[in-house]
C-alpha beads as a LAMMPS data file, in Angstrom:
LAMMPS data file: protein, C-alpha beads

396 atoms
395 bonds

1 atom types
1 bond types

-500.0 500.0 xlo xhi
-500.0 500.0 ylo yhi
-500.0 500.0 zlo zhi

Masses

1 110.0

Atoms # bond

1 1 1 -0.009 0.004 0.009
2 1 1 2.861 2.390 0.899
3 1 1 4.415 1.752 -2.583
4 1 1 1.166 2.436 -4.262
5 1 1 0.657 5.671 -2.341
6 1 1 4.110 6.943 -3.346
7 1 1 3.425 5.889 -6.977
8 1 1 0.110 7.838 -6.971
9 1 1 1.951 10.959 -5.618
10 1 1 4.544 10.679 -8.301
11 1 1 2.217 10.392 -11.286
12 1 1 -0.032 13.195 -9.944
13 1 1 2.887 15.620 -9.744
14 1 1 2.166 18.891 -11.497
15 1 1 5.174 20.073 -13.467
16 1 1 6.251 23.694 -13.734
17 1 1 5.732 25.427 -17.042
18 1 1 9.429 25.347 -17.852
19 1 1 9.827 21.627 -17.266
20 1 1 9.810 20.824 -21.025
21 1 1 12.851 23.076 -21.522
22 1 1 14.624 21.493 -18.532
23 1 1 13.940 17.943 -19.881
24 1 1 15.263 18.959 -23.301
25 1 1 18.473 20.293 -21.811
26 1 1 18.998 17.285 -19.542
27 1 1 18.213 14.804 -22.399
28 1 1 20.840 16.492 -24.588
29 1 1 23.365 16.506 -21.831
30 1 1 22.888 12.732 -21.474
31 1 1 22.780 12.240 -25.261
32 1 1 19.357 10.674 -24.987
33 1 1 16.090 11.243 -26.820
34 1 1 13.553 13.159 -24.790
35 1 1 11.352 10.044 -24.505
36 1 1 14.302 7.839 -23.342
37 1 1 15.208 10.468 -20.698
38 1 1 11.675 10.728 -19.334
39 1 1 11.157 6.985 -19.288
40 1 1 14.468 6.256 -17.523
41 1 1 13.979 9.156 -15.073
42 1 1 10.577 7.752 -13.977
43 1 1 11.925 4.259 -13.572
44 1 1 14.975 5.640 -11.610
45 1 1 12.743 7.641 -9.372
46 1 1 10.412 4.717 -8.648
47 1 1 13.349 2.548 -7.806
48 1 1 14.970 5.208 -5.667
49 1 1 11.718 5.391 -3.622
50 1 1 11.790 1.605 -3.300
51 1 1 8.896 0.971 -5.601
52 1 1 9.032 -1.974 -7.963
53 1 1 6.930 -1.873 -11.097
54 1 1 6.083 -5.563 -10.864
55 1 1 4.466 -5.035 -7.454
56 1 1 2.142 -2.338 -8.574
57 1 1 1.388 -3.497 -12.081
58 1 1 -1.762 -5.289 -10.857
59 1 1 -3.619 -2.054 -10.312
60 1 1 -5.457 -0.976 -13.431
61 1 1 -4.322 2.659 -13.488
62 1 1 -0.692 1.696 -12.716
63 1 1 -0.705 -1.101 -15.238
64 1 1 -1.603 1.386 -17.950
65 1 1 1.371 3.572 -17.137
66 1 1 3.735 0.583 -16.759
67 1 1 2.631 -0.693 -20.205
68 1 1 3.151 2.764 -21.609
69 1 1 6.677 2.914 -20.175
70 1 1 7.536 -0.514 -21.578
71 1 1 5.834 0.032 -24.928
72 1 1 7.613 3.414 -25.449
73 1 1 10.783 1.458 -26.087
74 1 1 9.127 0.051 -29.288
75 1 1 7.745 3.312 -30.605
76 1 1 8.199 4.127 -34.283
77 1 1 11.102 6.339 -35.271
78 1 1 12.457 8.148 -38.338
79 1 1 15.710 7.935 -40.234
80 1 1 17.845 10.138 -42.400
81 1 1 18.814 9.887 -46.105
82 1 1 22.337 8.561 -45.330
83 1 1 20.928 5.409 -43.678
84 1 1 21.864 2.209 -45.544
85 1 1 23.646 4.028 -48.356
86 1 1 27.117 3.447 -49.836
87 1 1 29.490 6.433 -49.568
88 1 1 32.457 7.166 -51.865
89 1 1 35.467 9.494 -51.685
90 1 1 36.243 12.201 -54.259
91 1 1 37.972 9.599 -56.527
92 1 1 34.845 7.364 -56.523
93 1 1 36.330 4.695 -54.247
94 1 1 34.155 3.249 -51.472
95 1 1 34.678 5.088 -48.212
96 1 1 35.600 1.907 -46.294
97 1 1 36.178 2.572 -42.625
98 1 1 34.888 6.145 -42.845
99 1 1 33.196 7.719 -39.877
100 1 1 29.809 9.352 -39.543
101 1 1 29.435 11.881 -36.714
102 1 1 25.924 12.437 -35.457
103 1 1 25.648 15.925 -34.083
104 1 1 22.816 18.011 -32.551
105 1 1 21.418 20.439 -35.094
106 1 1 22.710 23.968 -34.907
107 1 1 25.766 23.029 -32.834
108 1 1 29.372 22.684 -33.654
109 1 1 29.951 19.170 -32.444
110 1 1 27.430 18.267 -29.565
111 1 1 26.763 14.576 -30.030
112 1 1 23.252 13.394 -30.996
113 1 1 22.267 9.812 -30.360
114 1 1 20.898 7.672 -33.134
115 1 1 19.820 4.077 -32.624
116 1 1 19.995 0.576 -34.039
117 1 1 16.299 -0.067 -33.513
118 1 1 13.069 1.819 -34.214
119 1 1 12.298 1.878 -30.506
120 1 1 15.316 4.186 -29.946
121 1 1 16.631 1.949 -27.176
122 1 1 19.983 0.653 -28.551
123 1 1 22.282 3.599 -29.450
124 1 1 24.888 3.361 -32.091
125 1 1 28.440 4.432 -31.237
126 1 1 29.094 7.923 -32.110
127 1 1 30.867 8.352 -34.553
128 1 1 29.506 5.475 -36.663
129 1 1 32.126 3.428 -38.591
130 1 1 31.225 2.571 -42.168
131 1 1 31.905 -1.012 -43.315
132 1 1 34.624 -2.005 -45.774
133 1 1 32.332 -1.184 -48.697
134 1 1 31.625 2.227 -47.371
135 1 1 28.131 1.450 -46.327
136 1 1 26.281 3.363 -43.559
137 1 1 24.321 0.966 -41.338
138 1 1 20.589 1.268 -40.771
139 1 1 20.012 3.901 -38.139
140 1 1 17.007 5.493 -36.448
141 1 1 16.745 8.961 -34.962
142 1 1 14.203 10.825 -32.835
143 1 1 11.929 13.508 -34.299
144 1 1 13.502 16.697 -35.544
145 1 1 16.566 17.592 -37.465
146 1 1 20.281 16.643 -36.848
147 1 1 23.680 17.583 -38.125
148 1 1 25.943 15.052 -39.841
149 1 1 29.701 15.059 -40.606
150 1 1 31.230 12.313 -42.717
151 1 1 35.043 11.745 -42.821
152 1 1 37.214 9.110 -44.346
153 1 1 39.173 6.687 -42.104
154 1 1 41.946 9.237 -41.755
155 1 1 39.554 11.936 -40.563
156 1 1 39.510 13.940 -43.814
157 1 1 36.071 15.549 -44.069
158 1 1 33.946 14.391 -46.970
159 1 1 30.576 15.898 -46.077
160 1 1 28.963 18.115 -43.516
161 1 1 25.264 18.999 -43.456
162 1 1 23.153 20.738 -40.754
163 1 1 19.435 20.592 -40.089
164 1 1 19.001 17.183 -41.950
165 1 1 15.340 16.403 -41.456
166 1 1 14.484 13.128 -39.744
167 1 1 12.078 11.418 -42.114
168 1 1 9.151 9.564 -40.664
169 1 1 7.109 10.171 -37.519
170 1 1 8.250 9.227 -34.031
171 1 1 7.512 10.142 -30.486
172 1 1 10.921 11.150 -29.330
173 1 1 12.536 14.606 -29.024
174 1 1 15.123 15.342 -31.655
175 1 1 18.092 17.640 -31.707
176 1 1 16.270 20.345 -33.658
177 1 1 12.721 20.095 -32.241
178 1 1 9.715 17.951 -33.243
179 1 1 8.716 17.079 -36.806
180 1 1 5.651 18.770 -38.154
181 1 1 3.740 15.906 -39.796
182 1 1 2.633 18.227 -42.577
183 1 1 6.183 18.805 -43.771
184 1 1 5.944 15.989 -46.261
185 1 1 2.297 16.514 -47.375
186 1 1 0.318 19.283 -45.874
187 1 1 -3.387 19.913 -46.100
188 1 1 -4.311 21.072 -49.613
189 1 1 -1.348 19.464 -51.327
190 1 1 -1.872 17.932 -54.810
191 1 1 -0.686 14.451 -55.550
192 1 1 -1.142 12.399 -58.721
193 1 1 -1.419 8.667 -58.132
194 1 1 -1.485 5.833 -60.758
195 1 1 -4.863 4.492 -59.736
196 1 1 -8.536 5.407 -59.601
197 1 1 -9.850 4.468 -56.133
198 1 1 -10.055 6.161 -52.729
199 1 1 -6.809 6.720 -50.777
200 1 1 -6.781 7.036 -47.019
201 1 1 -6.010 10.592 -45.979
202 1 1 -6.851 12.031 -49.433
203 1 1 -9.840 12.960 -51.640
204 1 1 -10.060 13.001 -55.339
205 1 1 -9.971 16.359 -56.988
206 1 1 -13.165 15.803 -59.015
207 1 1 -15.510 18.644 -58.348
208 1 1 -17.656 16.655 -55.889
209 1 1 -18.102 17.790 -52.317
210 1 1 -16.682 17.201 -48.816
211 1 1 -18.160 17.903 -45.463
212 1 1 -19.053 16.432 -42.022
213 1 1 -20.381 13.001 -41.344
214 1 1 -23.997 14.005 -41.718
215 1 1 -23.507 16.641 -44.438
216 1 1 -24.336 14.316 -47.396
217 1 1 -21.060 15.257 -49.113
218 1 1 -20.566 13.218 -52.283
219 1 1 -16.808 12.652 -52.267
220 1 1 -16.309 12.278 -48.491
221 1 1 -18.576 12.956 -45.564
222 1 1 -16.425 12.630 -42.478
223 1 1 -15.149 14.736 -39.615
224 1 1 -11.565 14.269 -40.920
225 1 1 -12.370 16.558 -43.910
226 1 1 -12.517 19.624 -41.752
227 1 1 -8.924 20.729 -42.113
228 1 1 -9.259 20.629 -45.950
229 1 1 -12.683 22.131 -45.743
230 1 1 -11.270 25.144 -43.822
231 1 1 -8.278 25.447 -46.060
232 1 1 -10.257 25.441 -49.362
233 1 1 -12.934 27.655 -47.899
234 1 1 -10.310 30.321 -47.240
235 1 1 -8.039 29.764 -50.310
236 1 1 -10.653 29.839 -53.024
237 1 1 -13.825 31.865 -52.529
238 1 1 -15.192 30.570 -55.839
239 1 1 -15.614 27.016 -54.513
240 1 1 -19.364 26.587 -53.908
241 1 1 -20.708 26.053 -50.400
242 1 1 -24.152 24.441 -50.166
243 1 1 -26.673 27.083 -48.943
244 1 1 -24.116 29.835 -49.373
245 1 1 -21.083 30.910 -47.356
246 1 1 -21.656 31.709 -43.722
247 1 1 -19.559 33.630 -41.276
248 1 1 -16.606 31.250 -41.298
249 1 1 -15.461 27.827 -42.445
250 1 1 -15.825 26.469 -38.973
251 1 1 -19.449 27.635 -38.829
252 1 1 -20.231 26.179 -42.287
253 1 1 -18.662 22.834 -41.377
254 1 1 -20.611 22.769 -38.073
255 1 1 -23.814 23.566 -39.963
256 1 1 -23.213 20.436 -42.052
257 1 1 -22.721 22.345 -45.249
258 1 1 -20.733 20.848 -48.090
259 1 1 -17.855 22.438 -50.042
260 1 1 -17.116 21.706 -53.692
261 1 1 -13.654 20.414 -54.500
262 1 1 -11.577 21.837 -57.299
263 1 1 -12.427 19.982 -60.525
264 1 1 -9.313 18.582 -62.193
265 1 1 -11.233 16.068 -64.337
266 1 1 -9.638 16.041 -67.774
267 1 1 -7.486 18.988 -66.983
268 1 1 -3.793 19.578 -66.797
269 1 1 -2.688 21.555 -63.728
270 1 1 -0.597 24.681 -64.527
271 1 1 1.128 27.184 -62.394
272 1 1 -0.396 30.620 -61.753
273 1 1 1.099 33.183 -64.087
274 1 1 2.439 35.328 -61.269
275 1 1 2.935 33.242 -58.087
276 1 1 4.007 36.204 -56.002
277 1 1 5.926 37.815 -58.859
278 1 1 4.724 40.003 -61.670
279 1 1 2.650 38.151 -64.281
280 1 1 4.765 36.346 -66.840
281 1 1 2.179 36.836 -69.634
282 1 1 2.402 33.069 -70.538
283 1 1 -1.276 32.473 -69.683
284 1 1 -3.466 35.501 -70.633
285 1 1 -7.226 35.795 -70.883
286 1 1 -6.955 36.328 -74.619
287 1 1 -5.844 32.777 -75.253
288 1 1 -6.324 30.939 -71.943
289 1 1 -9.876 32.134 -71.713
290 1 1 -9.652 33.193 -68.088
291 1 1 -7.343 35.195 -65.827
292 1 1 -3.954 33.458 -65.448
293 1 1 -3.442 34.946 -61.939
294 1 1 -6.617 33.595 -60.182
295 1 1 -6.351 30.464 -58.164
296 1 1 -8.613 27.752 -59.581
297 1 1 -9.294 29.579 -62.854
298 1 1 -9.965 27.177 -65.765
299 1 1 -9.433 27.636 -69.434
300 1 1 -8.270 25.964 -72.667
301 1 1 -10.188 23.479 -74.766
302 1 1 -9.716 20.006 -76.329
303 1 1 -10.228 21.316 -79.927
304 1 1 -10.684 24.506 -81.887
305 1 1 -12.347 25.544 -85.146
306 1 1 -10.337 28.176 -86.902
307 1 1 -11.937 31.481 -87.997
308 1 1 -11.024 33.151 -91.194
309 1 1 -8.850 35.670 -89.218
310 1 1 -6.921 32.746 -87.684
311 1 1 -6.147 31.041 -91.063
312 1 1 -2.820 31.641 -92.664
313 1 1 -2.686 34.101 -95.576
314 1 1 -2.784 32.066 -98.790
315 1 1 -3.820 31.948 -102.453
316 1 1 -6.067 29.560 -104.450
317 1 1 -5.119 28.636 -108.044
318 1 1 -7.565 29.738 -110.683
319 1 1 -7.829 29.813 -114.546
320 1 1 -9.926 31.607 -117.101
321 1 1 -12.287 29.565 -119.296
322 1 1 -12.986 30.914 -122.817
323 1 1 -15.052 28.651 -125.146
324 1 1 -14.600 31.002 -128.189
325 1 1 -17.504 32.615 -130.359
326 1 1 -18.320 33.922 -133.770
327 1 1 -20.023 37.075 -135.142
328 1 1 -22.503 36.947 -138.140
329 1 1 -23.069 39.867 -140.544
330 1 1 -25.685 40.829 -143.146
331 1 1 -25.462 43.466 -146.151
332 1 1 -28.738 44.641 -147.972
333 1 1 -29.946 47.339 -150.420
334 1 1 -27.012 47.430 -152.967
335 1 1 -27.953 48.057 -156.760
336 1 1 -25.825 48.725 -159.875
337 1 1 -26.206 49.563 -163.732
338 1 1 -23.957 49.557 -166.812
339 1 1 -23.842 51.838 -169.913
340 1 1 -22.220 51.563 -173.281
341 1 1 -18.514 52.001 -173.413
342 1 1 -17.830 49.509 -170.576
343 1 1 -18.568 51.640 -167.500
344 1 1 -21.090 50.906 -164.639
345 1 1 -22.806 52.892 -162.032
346 1 1 -23.530 51.896 -158.427
347 1 1 -26.823 53.528 -157.618
348 1 1 -26.787 53.015 -153.801
349 1 1 -25.247 51.409 -150.744
350 1 1 -27.023 49.000 -148.496
351 1 1 -26.618 48.625 -144.631
352 1 1 -24.323 45.987 -143.074
353 1 1 -25.373 44.405 -139.713
354 1 1 -23.098 42.333 -137.337
355 1 1 -24.932 40.004 -135.003
356 1 1 -24.317 40.394 -131.200
357 1 1 -22.703 37.511 -129.240
358 1 1 -21.499 36.917 -125.553
359 1 1 -17.869 35.860 -125.007
360 1 1 -18.693 32.912 -122.644
361 1 1 -15.523 33.741 -120.645
362 1 1 -15.652 32.627 -116.886
363 1 1 -13.320 31.629 -113.983
364 1 1 -12.827 27.954 -114.252
365 1 1 -13.854 26.221 -110.937
366 1 1 -15.062 22.890 -109.524
367 1 1 -18.659 24.064 -108.992
368 1 1 -19.131 25.938 -112.285
369 1 1 -19.517 29.258 -110.475
370 1 1 -17.424 32.304 -110.694
371 1 1 -15.310 31.304 -107.655
372 1 1 -11.876 29.725 -107.271
373 1 1 -11.332 26.030 -106.451
374 1 1 -12.253 25.312 -102.832
375 1 1 -11.497 22.483 -100.307
376 1 1 -11.839 21.655 -96.574
377 1 1 -14.767 20.804 -94.343
378 1 1 -14.691 23.596 -91.759
379 1 1 -14.372 21.125 -88.840
380 1 1 -12.434 21.562 -85.531
381 1 1 -8.944 20.208 -84.990
382 1 1 -7.381 18.673 -81.905
383 1 1 -5.061 20.819 -79.707
384 1 1 -4.305 18.333 -76.886
385 1 1 -0.701 17.978 -75.811
386 1 1 0.832 14.498 -75.331
387 1 1 -0.905 13.268 -72.203
388 1 1 -1.088 10.220 -69.868
389 1 1 -3.918 9.954 -67.374
390 1 1 -3.839 9.342 -63.593
391 1 1 -5.886 10.496 -60.627
392 1 1 -5.300 13.778 -58.864
393 1 1 -5.788 13.805 -55.093
394 1 1 -5.973 16.485 -52.376
395 1 1 -4.488 15.955 -48.953
396 1 1 -7.045 16.104 -46.128

Bonds

1 1 1 2
2 1 2 3
3 1 3 4
4 1 4 5
5 1 5 6
6 1 6 7
7 1 7 8
8 1 8 9
9 1 9 10
10 1 10 11
11 1 11 12
12 1 12 13
13 1 13 14
14 1 14 15
15 1 15 16
16 1 16 17
17 1 17 18
18 1 18 19
19 1 19 20
20 1 20 21
21 1 21 22
22 1 22 23
23 1 23 24
24 1 24 25
25 1 25 26
26 1 26 27
27 1 27 28
28 1 28 29
29 1 29 30
30 1 30 31
31 1 31 32
32 1 32 33
33 1 33 34
34 1 34 35
35 1 35 36
36 1 36 37
37 1 37 38
38 1 38 39
39 1 39 40
40 1 40 41
41 1 41 42
42 1 42 43
43 1 43 44
44 1 44 45
45 1 45 46
46 1 46 47
47 1 47 48
48 1 48 49
49 1 49 50
50 1 50 51
51 1 51 52
52 1 52 53
53 1 53 54
54 1 54 55
55 1 55 56
56 1 56 57
57 1 57 58
58 1 58 59
59 1 59 60
60 1 60 61
61 1 61 62
62 1 62 63
63 1 63 64
64 1 64 65
65 1 65 66
66 1 66 67
67 1 67 68
68 1 68 69
69 1 69 70
70 1 70 71
71 1 71 72
72 1 72 73
73 1 73 74
74 1 74 75
75 1 75 76
76 1 76 77
77 1 77 78
78 1 78 79
79 1 79 80
80 1 80 81
81 1 81 82
82 1 82 83
83 1 83 84
84 1 84 85
85 1 85 86
86 1 86 87
87 1 87 88
88 1 88 89
89 1 89 90
90 1 90 91
91 1 91 92
92 1 92 93
93 1 93 94
94 1 94 95
95 1 95 96
96 1 96 97
97 1 97 98
98 1 98 99
99 1 99 100
100 1 100 101
101 1 101 102
102 1 102 103
103 1 103 104
104 1 104 105
105 1 105 106
106 1 106 107
107 1 107 108
108 1 108 109
109 1 109 110
110 1 110 111
111 1 111 112
112 1 112 113
113 1 113 114
114 1 114 115
115 1 115 116
116 1 116 117
117 1 117 118
118 1 118 119
119 1 119 120
120 1 120 121
121 1 121 122
122 1 122 123
123 1 123 124
124 1 124 125
125 1 125 126
126 1 126 127
127 1 127 128
128 1 128 129
129 1 129 130
130 1 130 131
131 1 131 132
132 1 132 133
133 1 133 134
134 1 134 135
135 1 135 136
136 1 136 137
137 1 137 138
138 1 138 139
139 1 139 140
140 1 140 141
141 1 141 142
142 1 142 143
143 1 143 144
144 1 144 145
145 1 145 146
146 1 146 147
147 1 147 148
148 1 148 149
149 1 149 150
150 1 150 151
151 1 151 152
152 1 152 153
153 1 153 154
154 1 154 155
155 1 155 156
156 1 156 157
157 1 157 158
158 1 158 159
159 1 159 160
160 1 160 161
161 1 161 162
162 1 162 163
163 1 163 164
164 1 164 165
165 1 165 166
166 1 166 167
167 1 167 168
168 1 168 169
169 1 169 170
170 1 170 171
171 1 171 172
172 1 172 173
173 1 173 174
174 1 174 175
175 1 175 176
176 1 176 177
177 1 177 178
178 1 178 179
179 1 179 180
180 1 180 181
181 1 181 182
182 1 182 183
183 1 183 184
184 1 184 185
185 1 185 186
186 1 186 187
187 1 187 188
188 1 188 189
189 1 189 190
190 1 190 191
191 1 191 192
192 1 192 193
193 1 193 194
194 1 194 195
195 1 195 196
196 1 196 197
197 1 197 198
198 1 198 199
199 1 199 200
200 1 200 201
201 1 201 202
202 1 202 203
203 1 203 204
204 1 204 205
205 1 205 206
206 1 206 207
207 1 207 208
208 1 208 209
209 1 209 210
210 1 210 211
211 1 211 212
212 1 212 213
213 1 213 214
214 1 214 215
215 1 215 216
216 1 216 217
217 1 217 218
218 1 218 219
219 1 219 220
220 1 220 221
221 1 221 222
222 1 222 223
223 1 223 224
224 1 224 225
225 1 225 226
226 1 226 227
227 1 227 228
228 1 228 229
229 1 229 230
230 1 230 231
231 1 231 232
232 1 232 233
233 1 233 234
234 1 234 235
235 1 235 236
236 1 236 237
237 1 237 238
238 1 238 239
239 1 239 240
240 1 240 241
241 1 241 242
242 1 242 243
243 1 243 244
244 1 244 245
245 1 245 246
246 1 246 247
247 1 247 248
248 1 248 249
249 1 249 250
250 1 250 251
251 1 251 252
252 1 252 253
253 1 253 254
254 1 254 255
255 1 255 256
256 1 256 257
257 1 257 258
258 1 258 259
259 1 259 260
260 1 260 261
261 1 261 262
262 1 262 263
263 1 263 264
264 1 264 265
265 1 265 266
266 1 266 267
267 1 267 268
268 1 268 269
269 1 269 270
270 1 270 271
271 1 271 272
272 1 272 273
273 1 273 274
274 1 274 275
275 1 275 276
276 1 276 277
277 1 277 278
278 1 278 279
279 1 279 280
280 1 280 281
281 1 281 282
282 1 282 283
283 1 283 284
284 1 284 285
285 1 285 286
286 1 286 287
287 1 287 288
288 1 288 289
289 1 289 290
290 1 290 291
291 1 291 292
292 1 292 293
293 1 293 294
294 1 294 295
295 1 295 296
296 1 296 297
297 1 297 298
298 1 298 299
299 1 299 300
300 1 300 301
301 1 301 302
302 1 302 303
303 1 303 304
304 1 304 305
305 1 305 306
306 1 306 307
307 1 307 308
308 1 308 309
309 1 309 310
310 1 310 311
311 1 311 312
312 1 312 313
313 1 313 314
314 1 314 315
315 1 315 316
316 1 316 317
317 1 317 318
318 1 318 319
319 1 319 320
320 1 320 321
321 1 321 322
322 1 322 323
323 1 323 324
324 1 324 325
325 1 325 326
326 1 326 327
327 1 327 328
328 1 328 329
329 1 329 330
330 1 330 331
331 1 331 332
332 1 332 333
333 1 333 334
334 1 334 335
335 1 335 336
336 1 336 337
337 1 337 338
338 1 338 339
339 1 339 340
340 1 340 341
341 1 341 342
342 1 342 343
343 1 343 344
344 1 344 345
345 1 345 346
346 1 346 347
347 1 347 348
348 1 348 349
349 1 349 350
350 1 350 351
351 1 351 352
352 1 352 353
353 1 353 354
354 1 354 355
355 1 355 356
356 1 356 357
357 1 357 358
358 1 358 359
359 1 359 360
360 1 360 361
361 1 361 362
362 1 362 363
363 1 363 364
364 1 364 365
365 1 365 366
366 1 366 367
367 1 367 368
368 1 368 369
369 1 369 370
370 1 370 371
371 1 371 372
372 1 372 373
373 1 373 374
374 1 374 375
375 1 375 376
376 1 376 377
377 1 377 378
378 1 378 379
379 1 379 380
380 1 380 381
381 1 381 382
382 1 382 383
383 1 383 384
384 1 384 385
385 1 385 386
386 1 386 387
387 1 387 388
388 1 388 389
389 1 389 390
390 1 390 391
391 1 391 392
392 1 392 393
393 1 393 394
394 1 394 395
395 1 395 396
């Protein structure tokens, strides 16, 4: 009973507001992750007070904490890009026997523990020694960022990099602070995936709607859509809200309204024409069909029919057709007389008439009219760029 009483007093302790900073400093001093330091400190304190975990583990409340302490050694952890890679020197030779120093981010050389297991319980030596082929062993680090320095076996520096992000979520405290889980994909991020179905944590960018569990949204009706609902509500005022926009995104979500997703169906995503800079003029309303500087604006088409003004300047071949023609003529009213001695007299002249006739000349054409030869059907033509199709998703 006395052990149980002391245990209850310990776990009910109310920490000062600056305890987190003190734990960070102490954990770094002992080259431990924050979670390792807290776990070991609690166990040490219990043992110092003469309390044995096995004796109190039967109590339900205590058992939960004991399990948490034990399970914390198996928590997930992240790694860095150097893990399980082969390193080479400047001549391209494997960096056999090289050494990798693991350092707290933002410091000159303060050691930072990394571990052999994902539970962050078996620390690697620091520095780590690469094998004969220059390979870095698999290593796990607590959340945050660290600094690394790589040398050859003689200590000649090959690489130094600070604030290397630990990739993958864990529960420990890293040398540079905790990892923001949105640093890889944050709410509102686009991703194209070679598939067609629903992905956990994402919605398809298909013009359907999202909302709360009872909203009747057509793409996803669930409480986990609220972050994306709020983001899109603020980012693009042109996205339709059922029943009209209210005072805020939170109010609309709570009122079980739905919000339309951007519609990427059959569309290629392009960058805004300005993106914080002056407009580049590569997407203008004259040709794009909408403003190139408005988020979510849509334009372009699959095909186009040319107008006369859009056709290249050109000529059509033509020839003149002349079938030829004749003119008739008629002379009337001529008389004559003769006298002795061989002479004759013409008593009068008649009138000569030439008949009228058309030339029959015309422009030679395929339709027999006075036009040039023509061709073409006046149909539209495709203007689609080379394209492969996938599904575009938005991060919740």
